[in-house]
Each structure stands twice: as structure tokens, then as C-alpha cells.
C-alpha positions as CSV (number, residue, x, y, z in Angstrom):
1,M,15.1,-35.9,-9.0
2,Y,17.8,-38.0,-7.9
3,R,20.1,-35.1,-9.1
4,F,18.1,-32.6,-6.7
5,V,18.3,-34.9,-3.7
6,N,21.9,-35.1,-4.1
7,Y,22.2,-31.5,-4.3
8,M,20.4,-30.5,-1.3
9,Q,22.2,-32.9,0.5
10,N,25.4,-31.5,-0.4
11,Y,28.2,-33.8,-1.9
12,V,31.8,-33.7,-2.7
13,G,33.7,-34.9,-6.0
14,I,36.8,-36.8,-5.3
15,K,40.3,-38.5,-6.9
16,I,41.6,-41.4,-5.6
17,S,45.1,-42.5,-6.3
18,G,47.4,-45.7,-5.1
19,Q,48.6,-48.7,-5.7
20,R,44.6,-50.5,-5.2
21,P,42.4,-47.7,-5.4
22,Y,39.4,-50.4,-5.7
23,K,40.3,-51.6,-2.0
24,F,38.5,-48.0,-1.0
25,I,35.6,-48.7,-3.1
26,N,35.0,-51.8,-1.5
27,I,35.6,-50.9,1.8
28,C,33.1,-47.9,1.6
29,L,30.5,-50.1,-0.1
30,K,31.0,-52.5,2.4
31,R,30.3,-49.7,5.1
32,R,26.9,-49.1,3.1
33,I,28.7,-45.4,2.2
34,A,27.0,-44.0,-1.0
35,L,29.1,-43.6,-4.2
36,W,28.1,-43.0,-7.8
37,N,29.5,-41.7,-10.8
38,I,32.6,-44.1,-10.8
39,E,34.6,-43.5,-13.1
40,R,38.4,-45.2,-14.0
41,I,41.0,-42.6,-15.0
42,S,43.8,-45.2,-15.3
43,E,45.4,-48.4,-13.6
44,N,45.9,-46.5,-9.9
45,E,43.2,-43.8,-10.2
46,F,39.4,-43.5,-9.8
47,S,37.1,-40.4,-9.9
48,L,33.6,-40.7,-7.7
49,C,31.0,-38.5,-6.0
50,M,29.8,-39.3,-2.1
51,F,27.7,-37.2,0.3
52,A,29.8,-34.3,2.1
53,G,28.7,-35.9,5.8
54,D,30.1,-39.3,4.5
55,F,33.3,-37.5,3.4
56,R,34.0,-35.7,6.6
57,K,33.1,-38.8,8.9
58,N,34.6,-41.9,6.8
59,V,37.1,-41.0,4.3
60,R,39.7,-40.4,6.4
61,A,39.6,-44.1,7.6
62,V,39.1,-45.6,4.9
63,A,42.0,-43.9,3.0
64,L,44.1,-45.1,5.9
65,K,43.0,-48.8,5.8
66,S,43.6,-48.8,1.9
67,H,46.7,-47.1,1.5
68,V,45.2,-44.3,-1.1
69,R,45.0,-40.8,-1.5
70,V,42.5,-38.6,-1.6
71,H,41.9,-35.4,-3.5
72,I,38.4,-33.0,-3.4
73,T,38.1,-31.9,-7.1
74,Y,34.4,-30.5,-6.5
75,K,32.3,-29.3,-3.9
76,K,28.4,-29.4,-4.8
77,G,25.3,-28.4,-3.2
78,V,23.0,-25.7,-1.3
79,K,25.6,-25.5,1.4
80,Y,28.7,-24.5,-0.7
81,S,26.2,-22.4,-3.0
82,L,25.4,-20.2,-0.2
83,K,28.7,-19.7,0.7
84,K,29.8,-18.8,-2.6
85,M,26.8,-16.0,-2.4
86,I,27.9,-14.6,0.8
87,A,31.5,-14.4,-0.2
88,R,30.2,-12.3,-3.1
89,R,29.2,-9.1,-0.7
90,S,27.8,-7.0,-4.1
91,F,25.6,-9.9,-5.1
92,I,24.2,-10.1,-1.5
93,A,23.4,-6.4,-1.9
94,A,22.1,-6.4,-4.8
95,L,19.8,-9.3,-3.7
96,I,18.7,-7.2,-0.9
97,M,17.9,-4.2,-2.9
98,T,16.1,-6.0,-5.5
99,T,14.0,-7.7,-3.0
100,C,13.2,-4.4,-1.1
101,L,12.4,-2.5,-4.7
102,F,10.0,-5.7,-5.1
103,C,7.9,-5.4,-1.8
104,L,7.6,-1.5,-2.8
105,L,6.3,-1.5,-6.0
106,S,3.9,-4.6,-5.2
107,S,2.5,-2.2,-2.5
108,V,2.1,0.9,-5.1
109,V,-0.8,1.4,-7.5
110,W,0.0,0.7,-10.9
111,R,-3.3,0.9,-12.2
112,I,-6.7,2.6,-12.0
113,D,-9.9,0.8,-13.8
114,I,-13.0,2.6,-13.7
115,E,-16.2,0.6,-14.7
116,G,-19.6,0.8,-15.0
117,A,-21.9,3.6,-15.8
118,D,-21.4,5.6,-19.1
119,A,-18.4,7.1,-20.9
120,A,-19.0,10.5,-19.6
121,L,-19.1,9.5,-15.5
122,R,-16.1,7.6,-15.9
123,V,-13.8,10.3,-17.1
124,S,-15.5,13.2,-14.3
125,T,-14.8,10.6,-11.9
126,R,-11.2,9.8,-12.9
127,A,-11.1,13.5,-12.7
128,L,-12.6,13.6,-9.3
129,L,-9.7,10.8,-8.4
130,G,-7.3,13.2,-9.3
131,E,-8.4,15.9,-7.3
132,M,-8.4,13.8,-4.1
133,G,-5.1,12.8,-4.6
134,I,-5.7,9.5,-6.2
135,K,-3.2,8.4,-8.8
136,R,-0.9,6.0,-10.0
137,G,2.3,5.7,-7.9
138,M,0.4,6.0,-4.4
139,F,0.5,3.5,-1.7
140,M,-1.9,1.2,-1.9
141,S,-2.0,1.2,2.2
142,D,-2.9,4.6,1.5
143,V,-6.3,4.2,0.0
144,N,-9.1,3.8,2.1
145,V,-11.9,2.7,0.1
146,K,-14.5,3.2,2.1
147,A,-13.7,7.5,2.1
148,V,-13.3,7.3,-1.3
149,S,-16.7,5.8,-2.4
150,S,-18.4,8.2,0.1
151,E,-16.6,11.4,-1.6
152,I,-17.1,10.4,-5.3
153,L,-20.8,10.0,-4.2
154,G,-21.2,13.1,-2.5
155,K,-19.7,15.3,-5.2
156,D,-21.3,13.6,-8.3
157,K,-24.9,13.8,-7.8
158,R,-25.3,11.4,-10.9
159,L,-24.1,8.3,-9.7
160,S,-26.5,6.1,-7.5
161,W,-23.8,3.8,-6.0
162,V,-20.3,3.9,-6.2
163,G,-17.9,0.7,-5.3
164,V,-13.8,0.8,-4.8
165,R,-11.9,-2.4,-4.4
166,K,-8.1,-3.4,-3.9
167,H,-7.2,-6.0,-6.1
168,G,-3.0,-6.6,-6.6
169,T,-1.6,-3.5,-7.6
170,T,-5.0,-2.3,-9.6
171,L,-7.4,-0.3,-7.8
172,T,-10.6,-1.0,-9.4
173,V,-13.5,2.0,-9.1
174,E,-17.4,0.3,-9.6
175,L,-20.3,3.2,-11.1
176,D,-24.0,2.8,-10.9
177,K,-25.8,5.3,-12.2
178,A,-28.6,7.1,-10.8
179,S,-32.3,7.1,-12.2
180,F,-33.6,10.6,-11.8
181,Y,-37.3,9.4,-12.5
182,K,-39.4,9.4,-9.6
183,E,-40.7,5.7,-9.1
184,K,-41.7,3.3,-6.8
185,E,-39.3,0.9,-5.5
186,S,-39.6,-2.7,-4.0
187,E,-40.5,-2.6,-0.3
188,D,-38.8,-4.9,2.1
189,I,-40.6,-8.1,2.4
190,K,-39.5,-10.8,4.5
191,D,-39.9,-14.6,3.0
192,G,-43.2,-16.0,3.1
193,E,-44.8,-12.4,3.9
194,P,-47.9,-11.9,1.9
195,R,-47.3,-9.7,-1.6
196,D,-48.6,-8.2,-4.6
197,I,-46.9,-6.9,-7.6
198,A,-47.3,-3.3,-8.8
199,V,-45.9,-1.2,-11.1
200,S,-42.7,1.6,-10.3
201,K,-43.8,4.1,-13.2
202,D,-47.3,5.7,-15.1
203,C,-47.0,3.2,-17.8
204,Q,-49.3,2.0,-20.5
205,L,-49.1,-2.1,-19.5
206,Y,-47.4,-4.0,-22.5
207,K,-46.8,-7.5,-21.5
208,I,-48.0,-9.6,-18.2
209,T,-46.7,-12.5,-17.5
210,V,-48.2,-14.8,-13.9
211,V,-46.6,-17.4,-12.5
212,N,-48.7,-17.0,-9.1
213,G,-51.2,-14.9,-8.4
214,A,-53.9,-13.2,-10.1
215,K,-53.8,-10.5,-13.0
216,L,-56.0,-7.5,-12.1
217,Q,-55.1,-5.5,-14.7
218,N,-55.3,-6.0,-18.6
219,E,-52.3,-5.3,-21.4
220,G,-52.7,-2.1,-23.0
221,S,-54.6,-0.4,-19.9
222,A,-52.8,2.8,-18.5
223,V,-51.8,2.7,-14.7
224,L,-50.4,5.1,-12.2
225,S,-47.2,4.1,-10.5
226,G,-47.6,2.2,-7.5
227,E,-51.0,0.4,-8.6
228,T,-51.6,-2.8,-8.3
229,V,-51.0,-5.5,-11.2
230,I,-50.9,-8.8,-9.9
231,S,-52.3,-10.1,-6.4
232,G,-50.9,-12.6,-4.8
233,E,-54.4,-13.4,-3.1
234,G,-53.2,-14.0,0.3
235,G,-49.7,-15.9,-1.1
236,C,-46.6,-14.5,-2.9
237,A,-46.8,-12.9,-6.0
238,E,-44.7,-14.0,-8.8
239,G,-44.5,-12.7,-12.1
240,T,-42.8,-10.0,-14.6
241,V,-44.3,-6.6,-15.7
242,Q,-43.6,-4.5,-18.9
243,G,-44.8,-1.5,-19.6
244,I,-44.2,1.0,-22.2
245,V,-43.5,4.4,-20.6
246,R,-43.3,8.0,-21.9
247,Y,-40.2,10.5,-21.0
248,K,-40.3,13.8,-21.9
249,A,-37.5,16.5,-21.3
250,E,-37.2,20.1,-22.8
251,A,-35.0,23.2,-23.2
252,K,-35.1,26.5,-24.0
253,V,-34.0,28.2,-27.4
254,S,-31.7,31.1,-26.3
255,E,-29.7,33.3,-29.1
256,S,-27.0,34.0,-26.6
257,A,-25.1,31.4,-24.5
258,E,-22.3,31.2,-22.6
259,M,-19.5,29.4,-24.4
260,L,-16.2,27.5,-23.3
261,R,-13.9,28.2,-25.9
262,F,-10.1,28.2,-26.5
263,T,-8.0,30.8,-26.2
264,G,-4.8,29.9,-28.0
265,R,-2.4,29.4,-25.6
266,S,-1.4,25.7,-24.7
267,S,1.4,24.2,-22.7
268,E,3.0,20.7,-23.2
269,R,4.6,18.8,-20.1
270,T,6.5,15.4,-20.7
271,S,7.1,13.0,-17.9
272,L,9.0,9.8,-17.1
273,L,6.9,6.8,-16.1
274,L,8.9,4.2,-14.2
275,F,7.2,1.6,-12.1
276,G,4.0,3.3,-11.3
277,L,5.7,6.5,-10.3
278,K,5.4,9.5,-12.6
279,I,8.0,11.8,-13.0
280,D,7.8,15.2,-14.4
281,L,10.3,16.5,-16.7
282,P,11.3,20.9,-16.9
283,A,9.5,22.4,-20.1
284,W,12.7,24.4,-21.0
285,G,11.5,27.2,-23.3
286,R,7.6,26.2,-22.8
287,N,4.7,28.2,-21.5
288,K,4.4,26.9,-17.6
289,G,0.6,26.3,-17.9
290,D,-0.4,28.3,-15.3
291,F,-4.4,28.0,-16.5
292,T,-7.2,28.5,-14.1
293,S,-9.5,26.4,-17.0
294,Y,-8.3,23.9,-19.2
295,D,-8.9,20.9,-21.2
296,S,-6.0,18.7,-21.1
297,F,-5.1,15.6,-23.4
298,Y,-2.7,13.1,-21.7
299,T,-1.2,10.2,-23.7
300,E,0.8,7.3,-22.5
301,K,4.2,5.5,-24.8
302,Y,5.3,2.2,-23.2
303,L,8.5,0.3,-24.2
304,I,6.5,-2.6,-24.4
305,N,2.9,-2.2,-23.4
306,D,0.9,-1.1,-20.2
307,S,1.9,-4.7,-18.0
308,V,5.5,-3.2,-17.9
309,P,5.2,0.1,-16.2
310,I,8.5,1.9,-18.1
311,G,7.4,4.6,-20.7
312,T,6.8,8.1,-21.5
313,G,3.3,10.1,-20.7
314,H,2.6,13.5,-22.8
315,L,0.4,16.0,-21.5
316,V,-0.9,18.9,-24.0
317,M,-3.2,21.8,-21.5
318,K,-5.4,24.2,-23.8
319,E,-6.4,27.2,-22.2
320,T,-10.4,27.7,-22.3
321,A,-12.5,30.7,-21.0
322,Y,-16.3,31.3,-20.9
323,E,-17.2,33.7,-23.4
324,K,-21.0,35.3,-24.0
325,A,-21.5,34.2,-27.9
326,E,-24.6,35.6,-30.0
327,L,-25.7,32.6,-31.8
328,S,-27.5,32.2,-34.6
329,R,-31.2,30.6,-35.0
330,E,-29.9,27.4,-36.3
331,E,-26.8,27.3,-34.0
332,A,-29.5,28.2,-31.3
333,E,-32.2,25.9,-32.0
334,M,-29.1,22.8,-32.5
335,K,-27.8,23.9,-29.1
336,A,-31.6,23.8,-27.4
337,K,-31.7,20.1,-29.5
338,T,-28.6,19.0,-27.9
339,D,-29.6,20.0,-24.8
340,T,-32.6,18.1,-24.5
341,E,-31.3,15.1,-26.0
342,T,-28.8,14.5,-23.1
343,M,-31.6,15.4,-20.8
344,L,-33.9,12.8,-21.9
345,D,-30.8,10.3,-22.3
346,A,-30.0,10.9,-18.5
347,V,-33.5,9.6,-17.3
348,I,-33.8,6.4,-19.7
349,P,-32.7,3.3,-18.1
350,D,-29.6,1.4,-19.6
351,D,-31.4,-1.7,-20.3
352,A,-34.7,-0.3,-21.5
353,E,-35.6,-0.6,-25.1
354,I,-36.8,3.0,-26.8
355,L,-39.6,2.2,-29.4
356,A,-40.2,5.6,-30.7
357,T,-39.1,9.3,-30.3
358,Y,-40.7,12.6,-30.8
359,G,-39.4,16.4,-31.1
360,C,-40.7,19.6,-32.0
361,F,-40.3,23.5,-30.8
362,T,-42.9,24.8,-29.4
363,E,-43.4,28.6,-27.8
364,K,-44.6,29.1,-24.3
365,D,-44.5,32.3,-22.5
366,G,-43.8,34.1,-25.4
367,A,-40.3,32.0,-25.6
368,L,-39.5,29.1,-27.9
369,Y,-38.5,25.3,-26.6
370,Y,-37.5,22.5,-28.3
371,T,-39.7,19.4,-26.6
372,A,-38.2,15.6,-26.7
373,E,-40.5,12.5,-26.2
374,A,-39.6,9.2,-25.8
375,E,-41.6,5.6,-25.8
376,V,-39.6,3.1,-23.5
377,L,-40.3,-0.4,-23.1
378,E,-39.2,-1.5,-19.7
379,N,-39.6,-3.8,-16.9
380,V,-41.8,-2.0,-14.5
381,G,-42.5,-4.4,-11.8
382,V,-41.6,-4.0,-8.2
383,Y,-43.0,-6.2,-4.9
384,V,-45.3,-4.6,-2.6
385,K,-46.9,-5.7,0.5
386,S,-50.5,-7.2,0.3
387,P,-53.2,-5.0,1.9
388,P,-54.3,-6.1,5.3
389,E,-57.9,-7.3,4.2
390,K,-56.0,-8.9,1.2
391,A,-53.3,-11.0,3.5
392,E,-56.5,-11.8,5.8
393,G,-58.8,-13.3,3.1
């Protein structure tokens, strides 16, 4: 700490020589001039340190009075360091360029994180961001979070909410998957306003927990969406309602289908990744990849890890085209089963517990269908306003 203070105030190292060098030291101490690192070199020579301000103001008079010669051996401090830096123009230029580069890179999108929903929605959202021009290397100030959120929500109807936020050099997109089941939602109820608890979906009641109010239905009863289960009796009902909900989906078995297949043509591209910027390298002797429809496989390799954004990117594009294909009976049934299970999975809430699933092939209107059902245990209770007669009673 003492050295740091001396460095900030600037000091010089000097050598004094003469017949009575100790007289120089005594006069300085008598005049309250700070001295330190005093060393005797020989009978008539001493080395010591003193502040640069004291040296300029007092050393000439003290040297004349004590009949000694004074030589500066070195200078240290902020002032002298800055003078040396200014004298080195190349260093100043490099410092300015480094500062500008740091400011530039700190305002660039280095990373895009997509959170929430399922893997398929995250992949499709990343593709949408690419179509919108939102990618690594662009300036963070060019990203309008409200516009990006609205556009993604408008293009993908499977989403119920999209949030976009900036954090340093990272752009985070949060997704919330939409529910396609028509269910009753909690009503807008003011604090203290009488309310009941109803079910949001047609279900079979599994467990009813009453904290405040009266239970109107029993476990095992079948109830319809919007039907009241817990009455607030003129007050605010509190509790939870769990019910078994049945979901159903079906798909037609067709022995012909439009299949997306690879044509056999492919293209490869290599890019240089430098501080969030992606520089495409020329692909000599390769297919340019002017495909109207293709699947892409992209990988990145960094010199150390993704926290140091210097590396290469490798993109492989494989051309695809829709072809009408004839399916065998087994393939057609497998496709219908897969499509049905996908539709069923889309409507089941992520936090629900699947109790049982059923699936079978049935004939309807001369065609074969695959039908799948699932029994799901979930929270179905929602708050609704109490009817006027209940609120008054």
C-alpha cells in the first residue's frame, strides 16, 4: 500500500555525492522533506528516494547549502509512465484499437439461447430467427425484442407466449407451448371478491382438497367443464382439484403419402468464426448448394471452448424433395400410428401424469383409422366468480 501511494504521487531516485552528504539528509529531515530507501554507497555517496514535488522545490537550495552534487538515477510514478506511453505512438494506437474492438464486440450478439417448450419447437424457432435475420454477429441494438416476439408468435401457432430478452452479449428467447384443448380459464377476480372453484375440463374427479369453502362434488364423479366443485359460500374459496382427463386423437390409414426424401445431392460449406462474426469461405470445386428444399447439419468447433468465440463452422446441406410414395399396409399403419401419437402428445400438458394409454384400428365410413386415447391426471381447478345469489347469501 505504501509503494502504491508513492507511485501515485510520483517520486525520483537520486544519488548525492560530496564531502558531507549526511548534511544534505539532515537539512531535508529538518525541513520535513520525506526521504526513504536511504543507502550508503561509499564514504561520500548516498542513494535515496524523494517525492518529485519536493525535488523540484527544495533540492537545489539544499544541495547548495550542503555543498553536494545531486544526480537523478530513475523516475517512477503515474506521470512518468504516461509520458513513456505517449512517446510510444504505436502502443497508443494499439490501445485505442483494442478499446474500440472491445466496445464493438461487447455490443454484438455472441450467443442465442432458446428455452422452454419442447425440442421440436426450439428447433423451429431457431430456424424462424434465421429467416428473420436474427443471428450471431449482428449488433444487439438492431434487435427489437417486442417485434421479434410478436413475429415468432404470429408465425408459429403452436406457441402461446414468446419472451425475448437481452443479457450482455446473449439473446435469450423463452417459449411457452400453447394448449389446444378448449378449456375454461380462471376469471379476472378482484381481491376479496366472492369466488368458487370450478373444473377447467370435462373430467372424472380424482382428489379434492378444500382449504376454505364447501365441497359440492365427490371424488369419482364425472363433471363437465365449468362446473363448480368447491363453493366459497359468499367468501373466497381455496383448495385444489385433481381430475382424470381423457384425450383422444385419430389419423386415417392411407397407403399413399407425400414423403420428403433425399435426392442424393449435397453441398458442404466451411465458415470462419471470429468473435461472433461468421465469414463464409469459398467452396472451390463443390456444389454451390442452390437447393429449394434441403436438410442442413451444422457443427462448430472452437479452439478452446464456446466461451472463446474463435473457431470454424461446418455446414452440410442435403437436397430434399417431396415424392408420392406407395406404402405397404404395415408402413401405412405405422405412419398413422406415429401421426396420432404426435397429435396426442401435443395436447397433453407437460406437467400432467399419464395414467394409461389405449390405441386401436377402427373402420369408419369405409376407411381405416388409428385411434389413440390417454387418461391423464392433472390439476383442473380454476377460480370463477360466485353467482349473485351465492355472493348475497
